Every structure is written in structure tokens, then in C-alpha cells.
C-alpha positions in Angstrom: 13.3 15.1 17.3 9.9 16.4 18.5 7.7 13.5 19.9 4.8 14.3 17.6 7.1 13.5 14.7 8.2 10.2 15.9 5.4 8.2 14.0 5.7 9.8 10.7 9.5 9.3 11.0 9.1 5.6 11.6 6.4 5.3 8.6 8.6 7.2 6.3 11.6 5.1 7.4 9.6 2.1 6.6 9.4 3.2 3.0 12.8 4.5 2.3 16.3 4.7 3.9 16.6 8.1 5.6 19.7 9.6 7.1 19.5 11.7 10.3 20.6 14.7 8.4 17.9 14.3 5.8 15.3 13.8 8.2 16.3 16.9 10.3 16.1 19.1 7.1 12.8 17.4 6.0 10.9 17.5 9.4 11.5 21.1 9.9 8.9 21.7 7.1 6.1 19.7 8.9 3.2 21.5 10.5 0.8 19.9 13.1 -2.8 20.5 13.2 -5.4 19.7 15.7 -8.8 19.0 14.2 -12.0 18.8 16.4 -14.4 15.9 16.2 -16.8 16.4 13.2 -14.7 19.1 11.7 -14.5 18.9 7.9 -10.8 19.5 6.7 -11.6 19.1 3.0 -14.9 20.2 1.6 -16.1 18.6 -1.8 -15.4 21.2 -4.5 -12.4 22.8 -2.7 -8.9 22.2 -3.8 -6.9 19.8 -1.5 -3.8 21.6 -0.3 -2.3 19.0 2.0 -1.3 15.5 2.6 -2.4 14.6 6.2 -0.4 12.0 8.3 -2.6 11.1 11.1 -0.8 11.0 14.6 -4.1 10.5 16.5 -7.8 10.1 15.4 -9.9 8.9 12.6 -10.7 10.6 9.3 -13.7 9.7 7.1 -13.8 10.1 3.3 -17.2 10.7 1.9 -19.0 12.2 -1.2 -22.7 13.3 -1.4 -24.6 11.3 -4.1 -27.5 12.6 -6.3 -30.0 11.9 -3.8 -28.2 14.1 -1.1 -27.0 11.1 0.9 -23.5 10.9 2.3 -21.6 7.8 1.1 -18.6 6.9 3.2 -15.9 5.0 1.1 -12.8 5.2 3.3 -11.6 5.6 7.0 -7.9 6.6 7.6 -6.5 5.9 11.1 -3.2 6.4 13.0 0.0 6.1 11.2 -1.6 6.6 7.8 -1.7 9.2 5.1 -5.0 10.9 3.9 -5.6 13.3 1.1 -7.5 13.7 -2.3 -4.4 12.9 -4.2 -5.8 13.9 -7.6 -7.0 17.3 -6.3 -3.7 17.7 -4.5 -1.4 17.1 -7.4 -3.6 18.5 -10.2 -4.9 21.6 -8.1 -8.4 20.8 -9.1 -11.6 20.7 -7.1 -11.9 17.7 -4.8 -14.7 15.2 -5.6 -15.1 14.3 -1.9 -14.9 15.6 1.6 -12.7 14.6 4.6 -14.1 14.8 8.2 -12.7 14.1 11.5 -14.7 11.4 13.5 -12.7 12.0 16.6 -10.5 14.9 18.0 -7.5 14.2 15.6 -4.0 15.4 15.3 -2.4 15.4 11.8 0.9 16.4 10.3 0.5 18.4 7.2 2.6 18.2 4.0 2.0 20.9 1.4 2.6 20.1 -2.4 5.7 22.4 -2.2 7.0 20.4 0.7 6.4 17.1 -1.2 8.1 18.4 -4.2 11.0 19.7 -2.1 11.4 16.1 -0.5 12.1 14.8 -4.0 15.2 17.0 -4.2 16.4 17.0 -0.6 15.9 13.3 0.3 18.1 10.9 -1.6 15.2 8.5 -2.0 12.4 11.3 -2.1 11.1 10.3 -5.5 10.9 6.8 -4.4 8.9 7.9 -1.3 6.5 9.8 -3.4 6.0 6.8 -5.8 5.4 4.4 -2.9 2.9 6.8 -1.3 1.2 7.1 -4.5 1.1 3.4 -4.9 -0.4 2.7 -1.5 -3.1 5.3 -2.3 -3.8 3.5 -5.6 -3.9 0.1 -3.9 -6.4 1.3 -1.2 -8.7 2.7 -3.8 -8.3 -0.4 -6.1 -9.0 -2.8 -3.1 -12.2 -0.8 -2.2 -13.6 -1.0 -5.7 -12.7 -4.6 -6.1 -14.3 -5.5 -2.8 -17.7 -3.7 -3.8 -18.1 -5.7 -7.0 -16.5 -9.1 -5.8 -17.3 -9.5 -2.2 -20.5 -10.1 -0.3 -21.3 -7.7 2.5 -20.3 -10.4 5.1 -16.8 -10.6 3.5 -16.5 -6.8 3.5 -17.6 -6.8 7.0 -15.0 -9.3 8.1 -12.2 -7.6 6.1 -13.0 -4.3 7.9 -13.0 -5.8 11.4 -9.7 -7.5 10.7 -8.0 -4.3 9.2 -9.7 -2.0 11.8 -10.6 -4.2 14.9 -11.8 -1.2 17.1 -13.9 0.3 14.4 -17.3 -0.1 16.3 -15.9 1.6 19.4 -14.6 4.6 17.3 -17.0 5.1 14.4 -20.7 5.4 14.3 -22.7 2.3 13.1 -24.5 4.1 10.2 -21.1 5.3 8.9 -19.8 1.8 8.9 -22.8 0.6 7.1 -22.3 3.4 4.4 -18.7 2.3 4.1 -19.8 -1.4 3.6 -22.5 -0.2 1.1 -25.4 -1.9 3.1 -28.1 -0.5 5.4 -27.6 -0.1 9.1 -30.4 -2.8 9.7 -28.2 -5.3 7.5 -25.0 -4.3 9.4 -26.9 -5.2 12.7 -27.7 -8.5 11.3 -24.1 -9.1 10.1 -22.9 -8.2 13.7 -25.4 -10.5 15.5 -24.7 -13.4 13.2 -20.9 -13.1 13.7 
């Protein structure tokens, strides 16, 4: 097995039981892509054509509000999947953009590959369901946090789930993610 597919193999194997033969057939369809820092891999309004598995790097999900301001609502890091699932599955324009915050390496899966996985993998449909559930839970948690947690609680949750975030992501993007100003974020960091 190629080294760049080791991480995705481990992650998929954590979701479903996978024989060596199934894996060999499936991973031959993967493609790797190198993304430069600040490169946008999905523009708002375009159709999302891939699911991205992050081997190395950080991706930022954001939209532009009515005032023209970028609003960051998610960061995806190593060993996680990233996509606009609604755009990907329904083949409709994306409502947000995805940008690399570091030089990033991803493994891409097309819709055809995902659908093929449902057939060639014994537990392919289960894998699809579990990935969709993960995606749903991530968005659900984000929405719930915005409405039920204080900025300090959101800050603590972020530093627990992503301890090295301040070394890898600009502070103004972290503030946007937390739905606070950069000044407020500085106060939270200093009080911590």
C-alpha cells in the first residue's frame, strides 16, 4: 500500500471492517492532490465535486455574509474528511468556500467513487452512512455551540479539540470561527 494512503486506510477501517482485497480494489481509485497555502479548493457558487481526506494540512470552511465579510465556521485537520456534502450529493452550487490554510495534501473521492464503494465494499453503505452522520454531528455541534455556549466555552472547546490551532491558524480566523472579535479573542487568551 502506498504510504500516502495509510492514514485514510486507518480511518476507514475505524468505521467499517475492510478486507485486504476490498481495500486494494478501493484505494486504486483514490487520487492525491497537493494544495498550496491560501488556495481555494471550492468556491462558493461552484458545485463540489469531491470529498477530501486531509493527509496533511488545514482547511477552512467559510462564507461571505451580506456585508462582504468572510465568516469562518469550520476547520478540518489531518485524518478528517472535508466537503460541502449537500453540494456534493445533490450536484447544486455550494453555499460556502473551502481554503487551505497551510500547504495541504488531500486524497480526493469523487461521487462516482463513493457510489462505487457502496457496491464493492461489503460495508460500503454503512461507511457512507457513518461519514454522513459525522458530518451532520459536526454541523449540529457548531450550531448548538453558537446558541448555547459563551465565547469562553467555545474557546475552551476549540483549544481542547485542536490544541495547536494558534500555531497553525491566523488569530482573526479563529475569532471569526468563535463568532467574536479579534479583540475579544485576545482578552480570552490573556484571561486563560
